[in-house]
N, C-alpha and C positions, 0 to 999 in steps of 0.2 A: 169590294176587293180591288186593290190597285192593279194597274197593268204590270208593274214589276212583280208583284206576288203571283199574279195569274200565270206568269211565264217562268216561275222559279219554284224552288223547293224549300226555301228558308223557313217558312212559317208552318210547315206541316208537322203536327204531332204524330207519334208512332201509330195511333189508331187509323190515321188517314191512309196508310199504306194498304188497308183492306178495302178501300173505297174505289172500285174500278172506274166508275164514271168521273170521279174527281181526278184521279191520276191520268186518265185518258184526256180529260179536258186540259190539264196542265201541259201534257205532251203536245197536244194539238195547238196550244197557245204559244209554243216555242220553248218549253222547258227542255233542257239538255238531258237525254236519257243516260248519258255517260258520266255526268259530273253533277255535284251539288256545289253549294257555296263553300263547303268545308272540304279540305284536302283529306280528312280522315274518313270520309264516307262517300259512297256512290249510291245512286238511287236503287240500283238492283240489289246491292248489299242490304240496304235498309228494308226493302220489300221482302227479301229472303228471311230477315230476322223478325220483322213485325207484321208483314202483310199477308194477303191471301194468295192462293195459287193462281187465281185469275189475274191479279195485278203483277205477280212475278212473270207469268207468261206474256203479258202485254209488254212489260219492260224488256224482257229477254228477246222479244221479237224486234226491238228497236235499237238495242245497243250495238256498238261496233264489235265487241268481244264479250261473249257471255262468260268467259273465264278470265276476265280482267282482274288483276290483283288490286286489293286495297289493304294496306297495312299487313301485307304478307299472305292474305288469303282471298279466295274467290267467294262469290255469292253463294255457291253451292256449299262451301265449307261453313259459312254463316248459318245456312239452313240446317245443316247437320248439327252444329254445335248448339243451336237453340231448339233442337228437337222439333223441327217443322218438316216432317217427312213429305207432306203433300207439296210443299214448296220445293223440296229437293227433287221430287219426281217431275215437277214442271220444268225445272232447270235442266235436268237430264234430257227431257223431251226436246228442249231447245238446243241441245248439243253440248251441255256442260260435261266435263270429264271428271268422273268420281275418283279417278286414280292418279290424278296429277299430284306430284309430290310437293308439299309446302309445309310450313309450320313445323320445322325440324322433323320431317318425315311423316307427319300426320296428314295424309291426303284425306279428302272428305270420306272416301270409301273405307279407309282404315279406321278413321275416327268413329264411323258409324258402328263398327264391330264392338265398340266399348259401350254403346248406348242402348236405348230401349228398342231399337229397330235394327238389329244386326243383319237382317236379311234384306235390307233396303236396296242394295246394289248387286244382289246375287244374279247370275252365277259369278263367283269369285274368279277373276281372270288370272291366268298364269303370270308369273314374274313379279307379283306384288306381295309384299310381306303382310301377314296377318298379325294378330296380337302375339307378343312374346309371352313366355311363362310368367314373368314378373308382372307384365301388364294385365294378363288375365286374372292373376291373383289380386291385383289392385281393384279390378272391376268387381270381383266377388266380395272383397273387403268393403267396398263402398256400399253395396247393398246391405251388408250386415250393420255397418256403422250408422248409416242413415236411419235404419230401423231402430237402432239403440237409442237415438235421440228423438224419436217421433213423439214421445210423451212429454218433452220439454215444452212448457207453455209460458206465456207471459213475456215481459221484457224488463228492462231496467238492470239486468245483470251484466257482469263483465267476467272475462276469464283470460288466462294466459296458459297455453299448453307448451310445455318445455320438454325438449328431447333429451333423454339420457341422464337426467339428474333426479335425485330423490326429493320428496317433499321436505325432508330435514335439511338437505343442501339448499333448497330454494329458500327456506326460512333463514338459514345462515346468511345467504347472499343479501337478503333484505333486512337483516338484523331484527327480525320479528321476535317478539317476546310473548310468553303466555299471559293470559288474562284469566282471573278466577271466575267461577260460575256467576257469582253475584254481580260482578262488574259487567259481564256479558249481558246478563238479563236486563240490567239497568240501561245499558247502551242501546240494546235492541228494541227498547220501548219506542225509540224514535230512530229507525235505521237510516233516515235521510239527514240526520244531524251531521255537521262537519266532523265531530269527534268519532262518530260511528264509521265514517269512511276509512279510518285507519285500521279497521278490523277486516282482515281477509282470511279466506280459508285455504287450506293446503291438503291435497289428496294425492297419494301414490296411485299410479295406474301403470299397466304394462307398457314399457317403452319410455317412461319418464314420469312427470308429475303435472298437476294442474293447480294453479293459483286462481281462486275465484272470489267473487263478491256478489251476493244475492241481490243487493239493492243499491248498487253504485258502480262507478266507472273505474275505481282504483286499480283493479287487477290489470287493466290494459293501458295504464298511463306510461309515458316514456320512461320515467324513473324506475318503475317496476320492470318493464320489458327489457330495458337496457341491462339492468343488474342480472336478471334471470338468464339472459341469452349469452352471457360471457362464455366463450368457447363452444357454443352450441347454437341452436335455433329455437325461437319461440314464436308461436302464432297467437295473436291476441285479438279480442273483439269486445266491443261494448254495444249491447242491445239498447240503444238510446230510444226511450219511449216517445221522444219528440221528433227526432229526425231520422230514425231508422238505424240499422246496423252499421257500425264503423269498425273496420278491421285493420290490422297491421302485422307486418312480419319483421322480426329483428334477428340479425345474425351477428354473433360476437359483439354485442353491445350496440350495433348500429341499426337504425331504421332503414330497411332495404325496400319495403313496399308498403303503401298505404291504401286506404279505401278498398280493402279486399273482400269485404263482406256485405256489400250493398245488394240491391235487387238483382244485379247480374255481375258476376265476377269478370273483371276485365282481363282479356288475354292479349299479350303482346307478342309480336313477331320475334322478339329477342328471348322469349321464355324457352326453357329447355323442354325436351319431349316429355319428361316426367312432370314438369310443372303444368304443361298444357293438359295432360291427361288428368291431373289432380283437379284443375279448375273445371274441366268438363264434367267429371264425375260428381263434383260437389256443388255445382252451380245451383244456388237457391237453398243450400243447406249449410248455413254459416258455422254452426257449432261443430258439425261433423267435419267440415273443411278444416277448421283449426286443429282438431285432433289428428286428422289424417296428415295434414301438412307437417306436423311435428313428429309424425311417426308413432303416435300413441294408439294403443289397441284396447280401449276399455270394453268391458262386457256390458256396461249399461251407462246411464247418464248420472250415476251417483255423484261424480265429481262436481256436478252443477246442483243437483237437487238435494244431496245429503252428504256433504264433504266430511272429511275425517277430522280436521283440527282447525279451529279458528284462533288466530294469533293477532297481536297488535303491532302495527308498523311504527317505527319511530317518526317523530314529527319532522317533516322536511318538505321541500318543494318537489313534488313528484312530476311536475310538468316541465322541469328544467332539463 
């Protein structure tokens, strides 16, 4: 190990934040407890998300401010968002404030009320807002929707969840045409063929519709997402078997957010309160996240596993 690495944080993978002797050695060698080499991360925030309570306590005892902000949130907020209650308790023991307002009104304490440990910071202090009626309903719906997609297995599929339009309207926007049974059977003998990629499924669900493809990426391509989202919003994803989930959000034909369905959904300090809650509730559940983001309320996963209608898209460049 070089002297530079011994006194810094740049080469530490996430799992290293659980290694108290290693972190303590880095600190003793001169690593700054307040800063990393990257402006978007602080050591205490990284430990709150990835580390052990012992490492969190060690760093919390050495930082200048246990409630220092990084990208709009404290380390305690990171611990709550990533469902690390023991790390949250270690931070509170070190003086972190659960009720400091941040992230468009989502203090760590208020955010915890929407998660699996709502009693984490009880007793609830006076003068702080709890969950509103709509927020409580969103929490209940998340549990139902995540359960509805629990049976979805495998990868390689794509989908586009579109708010407020029917499957028939989606087909019209994409100029999709019917295919006869014999043609479909022939095409689906090799669903990975380029010609087969032009066949996508359409399903009506409460709140809008879903365009999906069982064995390909077509449903979430820019050409499809842009056309479907005209005058509304569409949440798309491709479950890439090689590189993992890739998500996107389109509003009125424009790509407004990318990489939304990876291992952890990224939260920005510029997100609205509703968007922050959505990302917290569905972190790690990409299919349910797309449905919820578009405001769809399916009873089950049929739009992915057993869609209504398969139609053929016209030949064109869907990546343009």
